[in-house]
C-alpha positions, 0 to 999 in steps of 0.5 A: 584738150584743155586742162586747168592746173587744178585738174592736173594729177599731183604726186609726191615721190620720196627719195626718187631714184636714191635721191634726197627728200620729196619731189613733187610731180604735176602731171600735165597729161597722163601717159594714157592721154598722150597719143605719142610715145611719151611716158612722162610730161610733168612739171617737177618741183625739187625743194632745197636740199632735194634731188633725183638720184642718178639713173640711166635711160635705155630705149628712151630719152628724158628732157629737163627744161629749167624754169626756176631755181638752180641745180647741179646735174650729173650729165653722165659723169660730168657735173654742170650747173643749170638755171632758168632757160637751160635744158638737159637731154639724156638718152641712149643708155646715158645717165643723169641726176639733178640736185637743187643747188639753191635756196628756193625750189628748183622747178622744171618741165620733164618729158620722157620720150620712148624710142 
């Protein structure tokens, strides 16, 4: 299956998981289209001052891959700065949050994989 960017489902969520501002999701493929145990596969855009609040992953793991911008991740209680090329893995009951720490948009790919 090939999908152009114009055909991808776009969604905006406000104050996601208790975070700040609006976060845009560009769903490359929906959960129903994916044959694997994948709940989410999307490009996420967090504007300056925006964030995704702290949340835990039970029975699944989430991967962030940073494409553009800079962020501050709470990695299960440890704060880490991230930028292009960095990746974050959270699962097994651990939690995380991410905030845009720059002046431009923070752009990342995210996948939620179910156990």
